[in-house]
C-alpha positions as CSV (number, residue, x, y, z in Angstrom):
1,M,110.1,145.2,119.9
2,A,112.4,146.2,117.5
3,S,112.1,149.6,116.4
4,F,111.8,151.4,112.7
5,Q,113.6,154.9,112.5
6,K,111.4,157.5,111.1
7,L,112.9,160.2,109.1
8,A,112.4,163.4,108.1
9,I,112.0,164.5,104.6
10,L,110.4,167.3,102.8
11,C,107.9,167.2,100.3
12,L,107.2,170.0,97.6
13,G,104.1,169.6,95.7
14,A,104.0,165.8,93.8
15,S,107.5,165.5,94.3
16,T,110.1,164.6,97.3
17,V,113.4,166.7,97.7
18,L,115.4,164.2,99.5
19,A,118.0,165.1,101.6
20,A,121.1,163.1,101.3
21,P,121.0,159.5,103.3
22,S,123.2,161.0,105.9
23,D,121.3,164.2,106.8
24,R,118.2,162.8,106.9
25,H,118.7,160.0,110.0
26,N,117.2,161.9,113.2
27,G,117.6,159.3,115.8
28,K,113.8,158.9,116.6
29,K,112.6,155.8,117.3
30,T,109.5,154.9,117.3
31,P,107.3,154.1,120.6
32,K,106.9,150.1,122.3
33,V,103.6,149.4,121.3
34,S,100.8,146.8,122.8
35,P,97.1,145.8,121.5
36,I,95.0,148.1,120.7
37,K,91.6,147.6,122.3
38,Q,90.2,150.1,120.8
39,I,89.7,150.8,116.8
40,S,88.7,153.3,115.2
41,L,87.3,152.6,111.2
42,G,87.1,156.1,109.9
43,P,84.3,157.8,107.7
44,R,85.3,155.3,104.9
45,P,82.7,152.1,105.3
46,Y,80.0,154.3,106.1
47,W,80.5,156.5,103.2
48,L,80.6,153.6,101.3
49,V,77.1,152.1,102.7
50,D,76.0,155.3,101.8
51,Q,76.5,154.8,98.2
52,M,74.8,151.4,98.1
53,D,71.6,150.8,96.2
54,E,68.8,150.9,98.5
55,G,67.8,146.7,99.8
56,P,68.2,144.5,102.2
57,L,72.1,144.4,102.1
58,K,72.2,148.2,102.8
59,K,69.6,148.2,105.2
60,K,71.9,145.4,107.5
61,L,75.2,147.3,106.9
62,A,73.2,150.6,107.7
63,S,71.7,149.2,110.9
64,C,75.5,148.3,112.4
65,S,76.6,152.2,112.3
66,E,76.4,152.5,115.9
67,K,77.9,149.1,116.5
68,R,80.9,149.1,119.0
69,M,83.5,147.7,116.3
70,N,86.0,145.0,117.7
71,P,89.4,143.1,115.4
72,S,88.9,140.2,113.0
73,D,91.0,137.4,111.9
74,W,88.5,137.9,108.7
75,S,89.9,141.9,108.1
76,I,93.7,140.5,107.1
77,S,95.6,143.7,106.0
78,H,97.5,143.9,102.6
79,R,100.6,144.9,103.3
80,G,99.7,146.7,106.4
81,G,96.2,147.7,105.1
82,G,96.3,151.2,105.6
83,T,98.0,151.0,101.9
84,L,95.5,153.1,99.9
85,Q,96.4,156.0,102.2
86,F,100.3,155.1,103.6
87,P,103.7,153.8,102.3
88,E,103.3,149.8,102.3
89,H,104.8,147.6,104.5
90,T,105.8,150.6,106.9
91,Y,105.2,150.7,110.1
92,E,102.9,153.2,109.4
93,S,100.6,151.5,107.4
94,I,100.7,148.6,110.0
95,I,99.8,150.8,112.8
96,A,96.9,151.9,110.3
97,G,95.5,148.7,109.5
98,T,95.4,147.1,113.3
99,R,93.7,150.2,114.4
100,M,91.3,149.9,111.3
101,G,90.7,146.4,113.1
102,A,92.8,143.4,111.0
103,G,93.4,141.0,112.9
104,I,96.0,139.2,110.6
105,Q,99.1,141.5,109.3
106,E,101.3,140.3,105.6
107,C,104.3,141.2,105.2
108,D,106.0,140.1,102.1
109,V,108.9,138.5,102.7
110,T,112.4,138.7,100.4
111,F,115.9,139.2,100.8
112,T,119.0,141.1,100.6
113,K,122.5,141.0,98.9
114,D,123.6,140.1,102.2
115,L,121.0,137.4,102.7
116,Q,118.8,138.7,105.2
117,L,115.0,139.4,105.0
118,V,113.2,142.4,104.2
119,C,109.0,143.2,103.9
120,R,108.8,144.7,100.4
121,H,105.9,143.1,98.0
122,A,108.6,141.9,95.4
123,Q,111.9,141.2,95.2
124,C,112.3,144.6,92.7
125,D,110.5,147.3,93.6
126,L,112.4,148.9,95.5
127,H,112.9,151.9,92.8
128,T,108.9,152.4,93.3
129,T,108.4,151.4,96.7
130,T,111.0,153.9,98.4
131,N,113.3,157.0,97.1
132,V,116.5,154.5,95.7
133,V,117.1,156.3,92.6
134,A,117.5,159.6,93.8
135,I,120.2,158.6,95.7
136,P,122.9,158.7,93.3
137,K,125.0,155.9,94.5
138,L,122.7,153.7,95.7
139,N,120.8,154.0,92.2
140,A,124.5,153.2,90.2
141,K,124.0,149.8,92.3
142,C,120.1,148.8,90.7
143,T,120.1,146.0,88.6
144,T,118.8,149.0,86.2
145,P,119.3,152.7,86.8
146,F,117.1,155.3,86.4
147,Q,116.8,155.9,83.2
148,P,115.0,159.4,82.0
149,A,111.9,159.4,79.6
150,S,113.2,160.3,75.8
151,G,110.8,160.7,73.0
152,N,108.1,157.5,73.3
153,T,110.7,155.9,75.7
154,P,108.9,156.0,79.0
155,A,111.3,156.4,82.8
156,R,112.6,153.3,83.9
157,A,114.6,151.7,86.7
158,K,114.5,148.3,88.3
159,C,115.8,148.1,91.4
160,C,116.1,144.7,93.8
161,T,116.1,144.1,97.5
162,S,119.5,141.7,96.3
163,D,121.1,144.4,94.8
164,F,121.9,146.1,98.3
165,T,122.7,145.0,101.7
166,L,120.6,145.7,104.4
167,A,122.4,148.3,105.9
168,E,121.8,150.1,102.3
169,I,118.0,149.4,102.3
170,K,118.0,151.0,106.1
171,T,119.0,154.7,104.4
172,L,116.3,154.7,102.3
173,C,112.9,156.1,102.8
174,A,109.8,154.2,101.8
175,K,106.8,156.0,99.6
176,M,104.0,155.2,98.1
177,D,104.0,152.5,95.7
178,A,104.5,154.2,92.3
179,S,106.3,156.0,90.0
180,D,105.9,158.7,86.7
181,P,106.9,157.2,83.6
182,K,107.3,160.9,81.4
183,A,110.1,161.5,84.6
184,T,113.5,163.2,83.4
185,T,114.3,163.3,86.6
186,P,114.9,160.7,89.7
187,E,113.1,163.1,92.0
188,E,110.4,163.3,89.2
189,Y,110.2,159.5,89.0
190,L,109.5,159.1,92.6
191,G,105.5,160.8,91.9
192,G,103.2,159.2,90.2
193,T,100.8,158.4,93.1
194,P,97.2,157.6,91.2
195,S,94.7,160.2,92.3
196,W,92.8,158.1,94.2
197,R,95.4,157.2,96.6
198,T,97.6,160.0,98.7
199,D,100.9,161.1,99.8
200,L,99.8,162.7,102.5
201,Y,101.1,160.6,105.4
202,A,104.5,159.7,103.3
203,K,105.6,162.9,104.5
204,T,108.1,162.0,106.6
205,C,110.5,158.6,106.0
206,S,109.8,154.9,107.1
207,E,112.5,152.3,106.7
208,V,112.3,149.5,104.8
209,P,111.4,146.6,107.6
210,T,113.6,143.3,108.3
211,L,111.0,140.4,109.1
212,K,112.1,140.3,112.3
213,E,111.3,143.8,112.7
214,F,107.7,142.9,111.4
215,I,107.5,139.8,114.4
216,S,108.3,141.9,116.8
217,L,105.9,144.5,116.2
218,V,102.9,142.3,115.6
219,D,104.0,140.5,118.0
220,D,103.7,143.4,120.3
221,L,100.0,144.5,118.9
222,G,98.7,140.8,120.3
223,L,98.1,140.3,116.2
224,K,98.6,137.2,114.1
225,F,101.0,136.5,110.9
226,T,101.0,136.5,107.4
227,P,104.1,135.9,105.8
228,E,104.7,135.6,101.7
229,L,107.7,134.3,100.5
230,K,108.5,135.9,97.1
231,A,109.6,134.5,94.1
232,P,112.9,135.5,93.6
233,E,113.7,137.4,90.4
234,V,116.6,136.1,90.3
235,P,118.5,132.7,89.7
236,M,118.7,130.4,92.7
237,P,120.8,129.6,94.4
238,F,121.8,133.0,94.5
239,N,125.3,134.3,93.5
240,G,125.8,130.2,93.0
241,G,126.0,129.7,96.7
242,N,123.9,127.5,98.6
243,Y,120.7,129.9,99.6
244,T,118.5,128.2,97.7
245,Q,114.5,128.2,96.5
246,A,114.3,125.3,99.9
247,A,116.8,127.5,102.2
248,Y,115.2,130.3,101.6
249,A,111.8,129.2,102.3
250,Q,113.2,127.3,105.3
251,H,115.3,131.0,106.0
252,M,111.4,131.9,107.0
253,I,110.0,129.9,109.1
254,D,113.1,129.8,110.8
255,E,112.3,133.8,111.6
256,F,109.1,132.5,112.9
257,K,110.3,130.1,115.6
258,A,113.6,132.0,116.7
259,A,111.1,134.8,117.7
260,G,109.5,132.1,119.5
261,I,106.2,132.7,117.6
262,K,103.8,129.0,117.7
263,P,102.8,128.1,114.0
264,E,99.3,128.5,115.2
265,R,99.4,132.4,114.5
266,V,101.1,131.9,111.2
267,W,99.5,131.6,108.1
268,P,102.8,131.1,105.5
269,Q,102.0,131.5,101.9
270,S,103.5,131.5,98.5
271,F,102.4,131.8,95.0
272,V,105.5,129.1,94.6
273,Y,103.6,125.8,94.5
274,D,107.0,123.8,95.3
275,D,107.4,126.4,98.4
276,V,104.0,124.9,100.0
277,L,105.0,121.3,98.9
278,Y,108.6,121.9,100.7
279,W,106.7,123.4,103.9
280,L,104.1,120.3,103.7
281,K,107.4,117.8,104.2
282,A,109.7,120.2,106.3
283,E,107.8,121.5,108.3
284,P,104.2,120.2,108.4
285,K,103.2,122.1,112.2
286,W,103.8,125.4,110.1
287,A,102.5,124.1,107.0
288,K,99.3,123.3,108.6
289,Q,98.2,126.5,107.7
290,A,100.1,127.5,104.6
291,V,98.1,129.0,101.7
292,L,98.8,128.7,98.0
293,L,98.2,132.3,96.4
294,D,96.7,131.0,93.3
295,E,97.2,133.2,89.8
296,S,97.8,130.5,87.2
297,G,94.2,131.8,85.1
298,D,95.4,135.0,84.6
299,E,96.2,134.0,81.1
300,P,93.6,133.7,78.1
301,G,92.5,130.2,78.2
302,T,94.0,129.3,81.5
303,F,91.0,129.3,83.7
304,P,89.7,126.1,83.9
305,S,93.2,124.6,84.4
306,A,93.3,126.7,87.3
307,V,90.0,125.4,88.2
308,A,91.3,121.5,87.7
309,R,94.3,122.1,89.6
310,L,92.5,122.2,92.4
311,K,91.7,119.2,93.1
312,E,95.7,118.2,92.9
313,Y,96.9,120.5,95.5
314,K,93.6,119.1,97.6
315,K,95.3,115.7,97.5
316,A,98.9,117.0,97.7
317,G,98.1,118.4,101.2
318,V,97.3,121.9,100.8
319,R,94.2,123.0,102.6
320,I,93.7,126.9,101.9
321,V,94.0,128.7,98.4
322,A,94.0,132.5,97.8
323,P,92.7,133.6,94.2
324,P,92.2,137.0,93.7
325,L,88.5,138.5,93.9
326,P,88.1,138.1,90.5
327,Y,88.7,134.4,90.3
328,L,85.9,133.3,92.7
329,V,83.0,135.2,91.5
330,T,80.9,136.1,88.1
331,V,77.8,137.6,86.7
332,D,74.4,135.5,86.5
333,S,71.8,135.8,83.6
334,R,70.3,138.4,85.8
335,G,73.0,140.5,86.3
336,K,74.0,139.4,89.9
337,I,77.1,138.6,91.5
338,V,77.7,134.8,92.1
339,P,80.6,132.1,92.6
340,S,82.0,131.1,90.2
341,S,83.3,127.7,88.8
342,Y,86.4,128.2,90.7
343,A,84.6,128.8,94.2
344,I,82.4,125.8,93.7
345,E,85.0,123.8,93.1
346,A,87.5,125.0,95.4
347,K,84.1,124.5,98.0
348,K,83.3,120.8,96.5
349,Q,87.3,119.9,97.5
350,K,87.0,120.8,101.0
351,L,89.5,123.6,100.6
352,D,89.4,126.7,102.8
353,I,89.5,129.8,100.8
354,I,91.2,133.2,101.4
355,T,91.1,136.2,98.7
356,W,93.0,139.2,97.8
357,S,93.0,142.1,97.5
358,L,89.6,144.8,98.4
359,E,90.7,148.9,97.9
360,R,93.0,147.9,95.3
361,S,91.1,149.2,92.3
362,G,90.6,152.8,91.9
363,W,86.7,153.9,91.4
364,L,84.3,151.9,90.8
365,G,81.9,154.2,89.5
366,D,84.1,156.0,86.3
367,G,83.2,153.8,83.9
368,S,86.2,151.4,84.5
369,G,84.4,148.9,86.2
370,G,87.0,148.4,88.8
371,G,89.3,147.2,86.8
372,Y,91.5,144.3,87.2
373,Y,90.3,142.9,90.8
374,Y,86.2,143.5,89.4
375,A,87.1,141.9,85.6
376,T,84.5,139.1,86.2
377,V,82.2,141.6,87.6
378,A,82.1,144.7,85.9
379,N,78.5,144.4,84.3
380,A,77.2,144.5,87.7
381,T,79.9,147.0,89.6
382,N,78.6,151.3,88.6
383,G,79.4,152.6,92.0
384,E,81.6,152.5,94.9
385,G,78.9,150.8,97.2
386,D,79.5,148.0,94.7
387,V,82.3,146.9,97.4
388,Y,80.1,145.6,99.9
389,N,78.1,143.4,97.0
390,L,80.7,141.7,96.1
391,L,81.9,140.9,99.8
392,H,78.9,139.9,100.3
393,V,78.6,137.3,97.8
394,L,82.4,136.1,98.8
395,A,81.2,135.8,103.1
396,Q,77.8,134.0,102.3
397,E,78.1,132.2,99.3
398,V,81.4,131.5,98.8
399,G,82.4,131.2,102.3
400,V,86.1,133.2,102.0
401,I,87.2,132.5,105.8
402,G,89.5,135.5,105.0
403,V,90.0,139.1,103.1
404,F,93.3,141.2,102.6
405,S,92.3,145.0,101.9
406,D,94.4,147.7,101.2
407,W,92.0,149.7,103.7
408,S,91.2,147.1,106.3
409,A,88.7,149.7,107.6
410,T,86.5,148.4,104.8
411,V,86.7,144.4,105.7
412,T,86.3,144.7,109.2
413,Y,83.4,146.7,109.5
414,Y,81.5,143.9,107.5
415,A,82.9,141.4,109.7
416,N,81.5,142.9,112.7
417,C,78.2,143.4,111.2
418,F,77.5,140.0,110.1
419,G,79.6,138.3,113.1
420,L,82.9,137.3,111.6
């Protein structure tokens, strides 16, 4: 198994104080892993059940509190599955999600300057997910180096994986995905972690993993894979060469082939329809479980067309669609959460559905209604326990085949209680 180096850094309060790159490597290697047979969900799922309004669902979920829990493919890690508390796409987040029963692990795939594939949620998120802006010689290479806040202008930076070689990226420390818009120094910019997350487990420094390392780790854990080909934020072909979008899509599949992974264990994903069409034509065995991520109904007035396109996807050979949570549910005249027109049409077209992302919102009971992921059911959301009301409709009425979560335990608990 490929290893991730764990590097020591000093943390003072909300700010991260970084040693020079040459001083941070301590040579410590991640231990060899094997499948985790005894999972541990921790207190959160049980606490969420306690927060629910009284009723049949709460009674059912509470009845499972002493049940032995097992991993489930219905529980899909989002950026590792421990992302609520651990830096995303790191060894620690992957192990946390696995210990909480995620049966499928995710790597969001993008490429470096020297065309190596790494796990990052976006091609240009290094400024919020690593310490790159605090390393002067690397900050200078960013598409937009760190610029301090001034007056009404917030601090900003834009640092992309394609700005750096893999060797340079391997000197970075992953951190919680956040930034401080009021920052006047690079060190202050590394802060900004929301209060409902934590920096508690970000005090050790983990490398950004390559896709090869991710495959090796997850294979050793005996799990399945869902790599997402991230949309490039640079013109393609990259640097005017031969690295086209198709070459990029093929590159991701080839990494799994080279590792000897069978296509039955892999769910390739992309928001880019053409990527899925490419896999359907060029890699039909790998495309059987290809997932078309869909956020085409986000802009005002576009949701009906997003629903209408489901027929086109089915006709093209797509088997699985993955819209965000709010696309699949709405609130009826009684104030109950029910399947949406999107969910109904997807079932009509006999498309399987995966959805994202549970446990990515802040507090549900603070008047915000849960933000984006609860946008269509905000009127039926007033407490933390409502996460299970939503999950119940997704499972029993929409019929999703899997749920991405930033905290895998929440989904794993439900899956075990209902035999999913």
